[in-house]
C-alpha positions as CSV (number, residue, x, y, z in Angstrom):
1,X,54.0,110.5,145.9
2,X,55.9,113.7,145.3
3,X,57.9,113.1,148.5
4,X,58.9,109.6,147.4
5,X,59.9,110.8,143.9
6,X,62.0,113.7,145.4
7,X,63.8,111.2,147.8
8,X,64.4,108.8,144.7
9,X,65.8,111.6,142.7
10,X,68.1,112.8,145.5
11,X,69.4,109.2,146.1
12,X,70.0,108.6,142.4
13,X,71.9,111.8,142.0
14,X,74.2,110.9,145.0
15,X,74.6,107.3,143.6
16,X,76.0,108.7,140.3
17,X,79.2,110.1,142.0
18,X,82.0,107.7,141.5
19,X,85.7,107.4,140.6
20,X,87.1,106.9,137.2
21,X,86.8,103.2,137.1
22,X,85.0,102.0,133.9
23,X,83.3,99.1,135.6
24,X,82.2,101.1,138.6
25,X,80.6,103.7,136.4
26,X,78.9,101.0,134.2
27,X,77.4,99.4,137.3
28,X,76.3,102.8,138.7
29,X,74.8,103.8,135.5
30,X,73.0,100.4,135.2
31,X,71.6,100.8,138.6
32,X,70.4,104.4,138.0
33,X,69.0,103.5,134.6
34,X,67.2,100.4,135.9
35,X,65.5,102.5,138.7
36,X,64.6,105.3,136.5
37,X,63.4,103.0,133.6
38,X,61.3,100.9,136.0
39,X,59.7,104.1,137.5
40,X,58.9,105.6,134.0
41,X,57.7,102.3,132.6
42,X,55.5,101.6,135.5
43,X,54.0,105.1,135.5
44,X,53.5,105.0,131.7
45,X,51.8,101.8,131.5
46,X,50.2,101.3,135.0
47,X,51.4,97.7,135.0
48,X,54.2,95.6,136.5
49,X,55.2,94.4,133.0
50,X,55.9,97.9,131.8
51,X,58.0,98.5,134.9
52,X,60.1,95.3,134.2
53,X,60.6,96.2,130.6
54,X,61.5,99.8,131.5
55,X,63.9,98.5,134.1
56,X,65.6,96.2,131.7
57,X,66.0,98.8,128.9
58,X,67.1,101.5,131.4
59,X,69.7,99.2,133.0
60,X,71.2,98.4,129.5
61,X,71.3,102.0,128.5
62,X,72.5,103.3,131.8
63,X,75.4,100.7,131.8
64,X,76.5,101.6,128.3
65,X,76.3,105.3,129.0
66,X,78.0,105.0,132.3
67,X,80.9,103.0,130.8
68,X,81.4,105.2,127.7
69,X,81.4,108.5,129.7
70,X,84.2,107.5,132.0
71,X,86.8,110.3,132.1
72,X,90.1,109.1,130.6
73,X,92.8,110.8,132.6
74,X,96.0,108.9,132.3
75,X,99.2,109.8,134.1
76,X,102.7,109.8,132.6
77,X,106.1,110.7,133.9
78,X,108.4,113.0,132.0
79,X,112.2,112.6,131.9
80,X,112.6,114.6,135.0
81,X,110.4,112.4,137.0
82,X,107.4,114.7,137.3
83,X,103.8,113.3,136.8
84,X,101.4,114.8,134.2
85,X,97.8,114.1,133.3
86,X,97.2,113.3,129.6
87,X,94.3,112.2,127.5
88,X,94.2,108.5,127.4
89,X,94.1,106.8,123.9
């Protein structure tokens, strides 16, 4: 069980690496949240129903958190043609 949990944690941490696309981060967050929620829900209730509910709630929370934590790094060009990164509105 410990080995499986360690592999799952390592896979989830690697899956969380993504670019700055808001939709990509929402999907990644939903996948991570669903897996984690299902695991915790199943372990907490010792039933499949608990795993399903935990997975659904985890997917919703992970999707929202993933989308809202997307870094907003916009690029603008100054009057001399040089690119600069600025905080997006």
